[in-house]
Every structure is written in C-alpha cells, then in structure tokens.
C-alpha positions, 0 to 999 in steps of 0.5 A: 102918360101924354096921351098923343104919344100913347095914340100915335104908339097904338097907331103904329102897333095896329099898323104892324099888325095890317103889314104882318098880315100882309104875309098871309096876303102874299101866301095866298096869291103865290099859291093860287097863281102856281100849281098844287103840287107846290102849294107847301113849298111856298108855304113853307117859304113864307112861313120861314121868311117872316120868322127867320127875318125878325130874328135876323132884324132883331140880331142885326138887322135893326142896329145896320138900318138904323145905326145912329151917327155913321159916314153914310154908307155903312154903320152898326150900332151893336148886336142885338136889341138894347132896352131903353129904360127910364126908372125901370119904365119903357121911354116913351119919348122914342122918336117923339111919339112911339116906344123903341119895341113898336119901331122894331116891330114895324120895320121888321114886318118891312124886312121880310117883305123883300125876300116874299117878292123873291119867293114868289119869282122863283116858285115851283123849281128853285131848292128850298135850302138855297133859298133859305140861305140867300134869304138869311143873307139878303134880309140880314144884310143887304136890305138893312144896308140899303135901307140905312142909305135913306131911312137910317139917315145916310147918304141918299137922304142927304142928296134929297132922295125921297122914298116915303114907304119903300117903292124902292127900299122894299119893292125894288130892292126885292125886284132886283133880286127877284130879276136875278133869281129867274135869270140864274135859274131858267124858266119852268119845263113847259113855260116856253115852247120849241118855237119861242113862244110862251106857254101858259101854265095856269095857276091852280086857284084863282080865287085864293089869289083874289082873296091874297091881293085884297088882303095885301090891299088891306095891309098897305093901310098898315104899310103906307099909313103907318110910315106916317109915323104918328096917328096925325089925322091929316097925314094918315088920312091923305095917305090912305085916300091916296093909297086907295086911289092908286090901287083901283086906278091900277087894277081898272087900267090893267084891265083895259090895257090887257083886254086891248092887247089880249082881247080877253078880261084876264082877272090875274092882269086885273089883280096884278094891276091893283098891286101895281097900283099900291106899289106905285104910289107907295114911294110919294103917297104923303105928297101926292093929291087924289088927283095925282095918285090916280095918275100914278096908279093908272101909269102902274097898271099899264106898266105891269101889263107891259111889264109882263109881256116884256118879261115873256119876251126876253124868256124869262119865267115869273109865275106871279109877276113879281118883277113887273109889279115890284120892280117895275112899277117900283121904280116908276113909282120912285120916279113919279115923286119928281113928276106929280105931287108937292115935291115934283121938279127936276132937281127932284126928279134927278135925285129920285133917278140917282137913287134908283141907279144906286139901288140897281147897282147895289141889289143886282151886284149883291143879289148875283153874287149870292145867288150865283155862288149858290148855284155853283157850291150847291145848285139852285134848281130842282131836278127835272123830276122833282119839278115835274112830280112837285117839290111838296112831295119830294122837299116836304114828304106832305101835300097840300090837299087830301086827293082821296076827298078830291076824288070823292067830291068829283064822284059826288058831282058826277053822280 
C-alpha cells in the first residue's frame, strides 16, 4: 500500500473529525448567546441537522454535488452510495489521495453546516417542525446543487470562479437563507422598542459562547486544512497559518471597532470578529500570504461589527449575528480572492463577483420559496405564549437546567 496515499487518507479523516467537532461549537455558541428557556430547542435542532444531513447526503446529496459528467447546471449520479471495490478491497486511488468513503464523510460534514447557520438566526421563535422540513430540503437539494456548480466541476468552475473551502459555497449559502428566514419570521418579542430602537436580549451563558467559538476555530483547521485534499506539508501549513492569522486579525479589529462605536469592550463582538476572520479567509486560504490573510481578516472584523449594526437598523433580529458573520463576511472573503493573494486581478475579481451574484439569486429565491410556503401552509412562528415561556417546555416537555439546583446554589451563596 502506498504510504503517501495512506498519509493523505489519514489526514483527511482527521480533518473530517475536526469539522464534525465544529457542530458542538455551533451548538455552544447558539445556546450561549440565547436564553436558557430555549436551550433544549437549539440543541435538538443542531442534533437533527447533523443526523438528517448525513443521511440525506448519503441518499442524494453526494451524487447531486459530484455527479461526474454533466451539463454544468444539474446532474445526478444515482441514489445512495456506491462501493468502489478493487479485488475485494477499497480503491485507494480515488481522487489520487484518499478513499471514496473518506471523501463522502468529509463533504457530508460541510453539507450540514449550511442549515446550522440558519438555526442560530431563527433561534427562540421558529417552530421546530417547519425548521426540520426546511433543513431536509435545503441540505438535501439546494446545497448540493449549488455546490456542484463549483466543486462538482460545473459552470462556475469553467468560468474561473474560486472558492477554496466555502466562504460562498457553505457560509453564504447558509447566510442567504438565514436572511430570508429572519425577514419572514419577524423579530423576537422585546427586541425592538415602541420608538423603533433596538433592545438588548442578552444571552444566558457567555462563557459557553466563548467555548463554542474556540471549538469552531479549532474545527477550522479541518475545514480549511482538509480542503487541501491531501497532506501536502507546504500547502496544509500555509492554509493553517493564513486561517489562524485571519481569525486573530478579525477578532482584534472587531474589538477595536466596536469599542470605538459603542464605547464598551463587548466580548460577543470580539468573538464574532474571530468567526468573521475565519469565514473571510476560507475562500482564499491557500492563495494568500500571511500579510494578505491579516488584511482579509481585519476587514472582515470591521464588516461584522457594521453588519450587526445594519441588521438592527433595518429591524431584523439575528440573535447570534449569523447574517453578519456568514453572509456579509462570506461575500467579502469571496471577493477578496480577486483583491489579495496570487490570483488577484480584475478578471478574477469579476469572476468572484459573478459567482456571488449567482449564489445570491439561487439561494434567495429557493429559500424564499421553501420558507414562505411553510409559512402559508403550516405557520413558522410559535405563539406569543410559547415564545414568552420558552420553546423547551412547549415543544420538548423538558428544560436544560434544574431550577431546584439553581435555587439551592443561590441560597448557598446568600448564606
């Protein structure tokens, strides 16, 4: 057995595990930035996304996204996974570096992320069943079709559009749907005051949110590092360096900008700045120098602060800042490939801009049709009573925290 193929395959499996670990990071971030009465609901959605997402990707998504020879717009290689065998053993020549099974798992972890982005944006007021139906359609059909246009060798690949690990193909695809969802859902009760000003609805566990961000940062080593699609030491090392530097620059810049604007050192802005830098560098992590990565991350850090402010001003409610982080910074990172790094140039910038426009149209229209149809057919928002009392008790019949233990802890502190 070729040791190079084995090394590549092991590295890809490690990266698959790191991307899988990111789903815990998303869950921690979402429940940390929202109220404890909705924690079970958010955790349930995150578990549903990864479980249903993998099954859907195995059934149809993988073969929609990588259909082989097709017309560049839509193709389908058939239902279910194949078993590439050579004399009874796995064919290790698949993609010249790793097995078919490893490729499926790695790509499947990416697929579920798009719906996870929407989960945070609609937190605390969307009915569970409509969200589950949306997830099935979006992860099962929309994401793999969109992904095939670039990563499956479709028409955007032919036009020169570049997205190394998914600033657009993963993050913006989820971000566009999140934008549509929060527009159709409306804001949480108490988010906007009678005079139109924005009211703060603080999360119940900021330390947990910070743990989520650090887990996501670690997971990005697999998200971007695995997108090299081999264990090539030079390529993987560069990608991990640019990824980390962009994250650091995004966090520091967001902290400075938010402090200047709001006159306080907001930890949540700092954390979202780190994520902004990560999302921003994802499209071009393999073609950027360390200095380029710092610049891309720094701009993303400023964008996320201004993006959160913009979302508030247009009276949309995004509890975790998903639209600002994943959509706005995903767009920036995609365009940055034409501005910084080895591919920079007007021709590349226009290719990037065209790709952004294509995904904007497809994802806005498809997510609107899905969510608006669900709104008309079954309703997508919980009742006022359910929202005020919490989705955990009404939709799940349980709570995340034992209130008797909390009361005992409070008593002990007081006495």
